[in-house]
C-alpha positions in Angstrom: -21.3 -39.9 2.4 -18.0 -40.1 4.5 -14.7 -38.1 4.4 -11.2 -38.0 5.6 -9.7 -35.2 6.6 -5.4 -35.6 5.9 -4.0 -32.6 6.7 -0.2 -31.8 7.0 2.8 -29.3 6.0 3.2 -31.3 2.8 6.7 -29.5 2.7 7.6 -31.0 0.3 4.5 -32.7 -0.7 5.8 -36.6 -1.4 5.2 -40.0 -3.2 4.4 -41.0 0.1 1.9 -38.7 0.8 0.5 -38.9 -3.0 0.3 -42.9 -1.6 -1.7 -42.1 1.3 -4.3 -40.0 -0.6 -4.8 -42.3 -3.2 -5.0 -45.3 0.3 -8.2 -43.0 1.7 -9.9 -42.6 -1.9 -10.1 -46.0 -2.1 -12.1 -46.2 1.0 -14.0 -43.0 1.7 -16.5 -41.1 -0.4 -14.2 -37.6 -0.1 -10.4 -37.3 0.9 -9.6 -33.7 1.8 -6.1 -32.0 1.9 -5.4 -29.8 4.1 -1.5 -28.2 3.6 -1.9 -26.3 7.1 -1.0 -22.4 7.3 2.0 -20.9 10.3 1.8 -23.0 13.3 4.1 -22.0 16.1 5.2 -25.1 16.9 6.4 -26.5 13.3 8.7 -23.1 12.6 9.5 -25.1 9.2 6.7 -24.4 7.5 6.8 -20.7 7.0 10.2 -21.9 4.9 8.7 -21.7 1.9 6.3 -19.0 1.4 2.7 -20.0 1.1 2.1 -19.6 -2.6 4.5 -21.9 -3.4 3.3 -24.5 -0.8 -0.3 -23.8 -2.2 1.0 -24.9 -6.0 3.0 -27.7 -5.0 -0.1 -29.7 -3.7 -2.1 -28.9 -6.4 -0.1 -30.3 -8.4 0.8 -33.8 -6.4 -2.8 -34.1 -5.8 -4.9 -32.2 -7.5 -5.3 -35.1 -10.5 -6.6 -37.8 -8.4 -10.0 -38.7 -8.0 -11.9 -38.0 -5.0 -9.1 -36.3 -3.8 -9.8 -32.1 -2.9 -7.2 -30.1 -2.1 -8.2 -27.6 0.4 -6.1 -23.9 0.4 -7.8 -22.4 3.4 -5.4 -22.7 6.0 -2.9 -21.2 3.5 -4.4 -18.4 2.2 -6.2 -17.4 6.0 -1.8 -17.9 7.3 -4.2 -19.6 9.8 -3.8 -23.7 10.9 -7.5 -25.0 12.3 -7.4 -27.3 14.6 -9.1 -30.7 14.0 -12.4 -30.1 16.4 -12.5 -26.4 14.2 -12.5 -29.2 10.7 -14.9 -31.3 12.6 -17.1 -28.5 12.9 -16.7 -26.9 9.2 -17.5 -30.8 7.1 -19.4 -32.5 9.8 -22.6 -30.7 7.9 -21.2 -32.4 4.8 -21.1 -36.2 5.7 -19.3 -38.4 8.2 -15.3 -37.1 9.5 -12.4 -39.4 9.6 -9.1 -37.6 10.9 -6.1 -39.3 9.1 -3.2 -39.2 11.9 -0.3 -41.4 12.5 0.0 -44.3 14.9 2.7 -42.4 16.8 -0.6 -39.9 17.8 -2.6 -43.3 19.7 -0.1 -44.5 21.2 -1.0 -44.0 24.6 -4.5 -44.2 24.2 -5.8 -46.5 26.8 -4.7 -44.7 29.3 -5.8 -41.7 28.1 -2.2 -40.5 27.8 -1.8 -40.1 23.4 -0.6 -37.7 21.6 -4.6 -36.7 20.8 -5.9 -36.8 24.4 -2.8 -34.5 26.2 -2.0 -31.8 23.4 -4.8 -31.8 21.1 -7.4 -29.0 21.6 -10.6 -30.7 22.7 -8.5 -34.0 22.0 -10.3 -35.9 25.0 -14.2 -34.9 23.2 -12.5 -36.0 19.8 -11.3 -39.7 20.5 -14.3 -40.6 22.9 -16.7 -38.8 19.7 -14.5 -38.7 16.4 -13.4 -40.9 14.2 -10.4 -41.8 13.2 -8.0 -43.3 10.7 -5.0 -44.7 11.5 -1.7 -44.9 9.5 0.3 -47.6 10.8 3.9 -48.5 9.0 5.0 -51.6 8.6 7.1 -52.8 11.4 5.9 -50.7 14.2 4.3 -52.5 16.6 0.8 -51.5 17.7 -1.3 -52.3 21.1 -5.0 -52.5 19.8 -6.1 -51.4 23.5 -4.9 -48.2 22.4 -7.1 -47.5 18.9 -10.2 -44.6 19.5 -13.5 -45.9 19.8 -14.3 -45.4 16.7 -11.3 -46.1 14.3 -9.7 -48.0 11.4 -6.3 -48.9 11.1 -4.9 -48.0 7.2 -1.7 -49.9 6.8 1.2 -48.3 4.7 3.3 -50.2 1.6 4.8 -46.7 0.8 7.5 -45.1 3.8 9.0 -41.5 3.0 9.0 -38.2 5.2 9.4 -34.4 3.6 11.8 -33.7 6.1 14.4 -36.4 3.7 13.0 -34.9 0.8 14.2 -31.0 1.8 17.1 -32.3 3.1 18.4 -34.5 0.1 17.7 -31.2 -2.0 19.6 -29.0 0.3 22.6 -31.1 -0.1 21.7 -31.0 -4.3 20.7 -34.8 -4.3 18.2 -36.8 -6.8 14.6 -36.7 -5.6 13.4 -38.2 -8.5 12.0 -41.1 -6.8 10.6 -39.2 -3.5 8.0 -36.9 -5.7 6.2 -37.0 -9.0 8.0 -35.2 -11.7 5.8 -32.0 -11.8 6.1 -31.4 -8.5 10.7 -31.9 -9.2 9.7 -29.5 -12.2 8.2 -27.2 -10.0 10.6 -27.7 -7.4 13.9 -27.4 -9.8 12.2 -24.2 -11.9 12.0 -21.3 -8.8 14.8 -23.0 -6.2 12.9 -24.4 -4.0 14.6 -25.5 -0.7 18.1 -25.3 -2.1 18.0 -21.2 -2.7 17.6 -19.1 0.3 15.4 -17.4 -1.2 12.9 -19.1 -4.0 13.0 -17.3 -7.4 9.6 -15.8 -8.6 11.1 -16.6 -12.6 12.7 -18.8 -14.9 14.6 -19.6 -18.5 13.7 -22.5 -19.8 11.8 -23.9 -22.9 8.4 -25.0 -24.2 10.0 -26.8 -27.5 8.3 -30.0 -27.9 6.2 -30.0 -24.6 2.7 -30.9 -25.2 0.0 -28.0 -24.7 -3.7 -28.1 -24.5 -5.0 -25.6 -26.8 -7.6 -22.6 -25.8 -8.8 -20.4 -28.5 -11.2 -17.7 -28.1 -14.5 -18.9 -30.1 -15.0 -15.9 -31.3 -11.8 -15.0 -32.7 -11.9 -15.3 -36.3 -8.1 -14.8 -35.8 -7.6 -17.2 -33.3 -9.7 -19.4 -34.7 -7.3 -19.7 -38.1 -4.6 -20.0 -36.1 -5.0 -23.3 -35.0 -3.8 -25.0 -37.8 -0.2 -23.7 -36.7 -0.3 -25.0 -33.6 -2.1 -28.1 -33.7 -5.1 -29.3 -31.7 -3.1 -29.7 -28.9 -3.9 -32.5 -26.1 -5.8 -33.0 -23.1 -5.2 -30.7 -20.4 -4.1 -33.7 -18.1 -1.4 -34.8 -20.9 -0.5 -31.0 -21.2 2.7 -29.0 -20.5 1.6 -25.9 -20.0 -1.5 -24.5 -22.0 -1.7 -22.2 -25.1 -4.7 -19.4 -25.3 -5.5 -18.1 -28.6 -7.3 -14.7 -28.7 -6.5 -11.5 -26.6 -6.3 -10.2 -22.6 -9.6 -11.2 -22.2 -8.9 -14.8 -23.1 -6.5 -15.0 -21.2 -8.0 -14.1 -18.2 -10.8 -16.3 -18.6 -8.2 -19.1 -19.2 -6.7 -18.3 -15.8 -9.9 -17.1 -14.3 -11.2 -21.4 -15.1 -7.6 -23.5 -14.8 -4.9 -21.7 -12.6 -5.7 -24.5 -10.4 -4.2 -27.2 -12.8 -0.6 -25.1 -12.4 0.5 -25.3 -16.1 1.9 -22.0 -17.3 -0.1 -20.1 -20.1 1.5 -19.2 -22.9 -0.6 -16.3 -24.4 -0.7 -15.3 -28.6 -2.2 -12.6 -29.2 -4.9 -12.6 -31.6 -6.6 -9.1 -30.0 -5.3 -6.0 -29.8 -2.4 -4.8 -27.2 -2.2 -8.4 -25.3 -0.2 -7.1 -22.6 -0.8 -10.9 -21.5 0.1 -12.2 -24.7 3.3 -12.9 -27.2 3.1 -11.1 -30.7 2.4 -13.9 -33.2 5.7 -13.6 -35.2 7.5 -14.1 -32.3 5.5 -16.8 -30.9 5.7 -18.3 -35.0 8.5 -17.8 -35.5 10.3 -20.0 -33.4 9.2 -23.9 -33.4 6.5 -24.3 -32.3 6.0 -24.4 -29.4 8.7 -22.3 -28.1 12.2 -22.8 -27.3 13.1 -20.2 -25.4 10.9 -18.7 -22.7 10.7 -16.7 -19.5 8.1 -18.3 -16.9 7.1 -15.7 -14.7 5.1 -17.0 -11.6 2.6 -13.5 -10.8 0.2 -13.9 -7.6 -3.4 -13.5 -7.7 -5.5 -11.0 -5.7 -8.3 -12.6 -2.6 -10.6 -10.5 -3.0 -14.4 -10.6 -0.4 -17.4 -8.8 -0.9 -19.9 -7.7 1.1 -23.5 -8.0 -0.1 -26.6 -5.7 1.3 -27.5 -8.5 3.5 -24.4 -8.9 4.7 -23.5 -12.4 2.8 -19.4 -12.9 2.0 -18.4 -13.6 -1.6 -15.0 -14.4 -2.5 -12.7 -14.5 -5.1 -9.9 -14.4 -6.9 -8.8 -12.2 -9.6 -5.1 -11.5 -11.6 -5.5 -8.5 -12.9 -8.3 -6.1 -10.8 -11.3 -6.3 -9.1 -12.9 -2.1 -8.7 -16.4 -1.2 -7.9 -17.9 1.6 -9.5 -21.1 3.5 -9.4 -24.3 1.7 -10.6 -26.1 5.2 -11.4 -25.8 8.5 -12.5 -24.4 10.2 -9.4 -21.0 9.8 -7.8 -20.1 6.9 -5.4 -18.9 7.8 -1.6 -16.5 5.5 -1.0 -14.3 5.1 2.1 -11.4 3.8 1.8 -9.0 2.3 4.7 -5.6 0.2 4.2 -4.4 -2.0 7.0 -7.7 -0.9 9.6 -6.7 2.6 8.9 -9.0 4.9 7.5 -7.1 6.7 4.4 -9.1 8.2 2.6 -12.6 9.4 5.2 -14.6 10.0 1.7 -13.4 9.6 -1.8 -16.1 10.9 -4.4 -15.4 9.2 -7.5 -16.7 7.0 -10.6 -15.1 4.0 -8.7 -11.7 2.9 -7.0 -9.9 -0.3 -8.4 -6.9 -2.0 -6.7 -4.7 -4.1 -9.2 -2.3 -6.7 -9.3 1.4 -5.1 -10.6 0.5 -7.7 -13.5 -2.6 -6.0 -14.3 -1.5 -2.4 -14.2 -1.4 -1.6 -17.2 -5.4 -2.4 -17.9 -7.7 -0.1 -16.8 -5.4 1.1 -14.0 -3.1 2.7 -16.7 -5.7 4.1 -18.1 -7.0 5.5 -14.8 -4.0 7.4 -14.5 -1.5 4.8 -12.3 1.9 4.4 -13.9 2.2 0.5 -15.0 4.6 -1.8 -12.5 7.3 -4.6 -13.9 5.0 -7.7 -13.3 7.3 -9.1 -10.6 7.3 -5.3 -8.9 6.2 -6.6 -4.7 3.5 -3.5 -5.0 0.2 -3.5 -6.0 -1.6 -0.2 -6.9 -5.2 1.0 -5.5 -6.8 3.6 -8.5 -9.7 6.2 -8.1 -11.5 6.3 -10.8 -12.4 10.3 -11.9 -11.7 11.4 -8.5 -13.8 14.7 -7.4 -12.9 14.8 -4.3 -9.9 14.4 -2.4 -8.9 16.9 -5.5 -5.5 16.1 -5.7 -5.8 12.7 -5.3 -5.2 9.8 -7.9 -3.3 6.2 -6.8 -1.2 4.8 -4.3 1.4 1.9 -4.7 0.7 -0.9 -1.8 3.1 -3.0 -0.2 2.4 -6.9 -0.8 0.9 -7.8 2.6 -1.4 -4.5 3.0 -5.3 -5.0 3.0 -7.4 -2.8 1.5 -11.0 -2.5 2.3 -13.2 0.2 0.1 -17.1 1.0 1.6 -19.7 2.3 0.1 -21.4 5.0 2.1 -24.3 5.6 1.0 -25.2 2.3 -0.2 -29.0 3.5 -0.7 -28.7 6.3 -2.1 -25.4 6.1 -4.3 -24.6 2.0 -4.7 -21.7 0.7 -6.1 -20.9 -2.6 -8.2 -18.5 -4.7 -7.9 -16.3 -6.1 -11.1 -13.5 -8.8 -11.2 -11.0 -8.9 -14.3 -14.5 -7.6 -15.8 -16.7 -10.5 -14.5 -19.6 -8.5 -12.5 -20.2 -10.0 -9.4 -23.1 -7.7 -8.7 -24.1 -5.2 -6.0 -22.2 -4.3 -2.9 -21.4 -2.1 0.0 -18.0 -3.2 0.9 -15.0 -5.3 -1.5 -11.4 -6.1 0.5 -8.6 -7.0 -1.2 -5.2 -8.7 -0.5 -2.5 -10.4 -2.6 -3.3 -14.3 -2.3 -1.0 -16.2 -0.4 -1.8 -19.5 -2.1 -3.0 -17.9 -5.9 -1.1 -17.8 -8.8 -0.1 -18.0 -12.1 2.5 -18.7 -14.7 3.1 -17.1 -17.4 4.9 -17.4 -20.4 7.3 -15.1 -22.6 9.0 -15.2 -25.2 12.9 -14.3 -24.1 13.4 -12.0 -26.7 10.0 -9.9 -25.8 9.3 -10.4 -22.7 7.0 -8.1 -20.4 9.7 -6.0 -18.7 10.4 -5.1 -22.7 6.4 -4.1 -23.1 7.1 -1.9 -19.4 9.6 -0.3 -21.0 7.8 0.1 -24.2 5.0 2.1 -22.6 7.2 4.1 -20.5 9.2 5.4 -23.2 6.4 5.5 -25.3 8.3 3.2 -28.4 6.6 2.5 -31.5 5.9 -0.8 -31.0 3.8 -3.2 -31.5 2.5 -6.0 -28.6 
């Protein structure tokens, strides 16, 4: 298999980037779009938080055949060099590095930027394959080409800096980015406001939606006549979820990379992530006045007894719990510091602010507003330390919960209620790349639900 590695800041991704991806997809079996993490030589990559850049790249490239958006660098806040990408992907096929013609100028005299400035650049020049992008009107000396290379003439020109400049001047960029990218930029004020927003008020009325109804919930199935069948996911502006919180969590787990807002209608019990049916169906459907909240997810690593590492994302929470009748013995570290050398409990849980109303609340933790810049660590039926119950964590914290006696007191892991099997440790932090947008009727937003919990209002959610 021939794989094109198309890296860049994509800050933001423009129509010219999409045109390059389409051009490459006609030649290669797979195109890996890799938005870079922080770069010391390009400080502008940090001008927008990674979680927004990840969403923009999914929106710009996610629907293209043979194109895969790889969020590794954004998630790990790193910049993977080309020789490392060569090593990572070479077991999968023949790797081609996508470069601009400016990077190969001077190659015949060993003075190209690749040869002089790339890590292991001289070696890559001789052994790697290069897809060289050429601009119309720019002369190229073919003697400068690497030994294994192919030219790809560009027809559509553009630059991310030009898009950023236009946005900063409040100019139209309709012809420079895709409609979905533009909608997202406008929604959160990217490149225009100094600090991007986390929520926005808008209308979903007359917007096409994709329907996800809980197949095992009779009420959800009956409501399909109220909503209609919806459209295909690729034609939708948002996803309507009929069911309870469990149905919403399943839908987020399966569809968050589509970067479509989720509008839930509660056919379950509490339905904290959902809208009340009398609110949702009280409007012309889809609703005309909603608040969209972009809510971060958890990035999780699970370590097995064999030393294998599994990764996952969670929206609400993740936890370890005892697998036997004996209490679990756990060691809890935050940012590498052992905060609880020995926690004796049924288990321990981490929860996002959005998930704080679920199991975290039932374990005794106070629920957080959905946009609170914090998350929770909570113990379940804690025996030791006697008076410890929970802790509030900053969004840049990393938590490790390790089983102190996996042979005699094994534990199993769960993410949003989904079993991950027996593990010896879990490492968790707020994701830098994964988020889900939830839509709530403006008259009954998540903040109202939190207030109802805190003040014990007799109110149905």
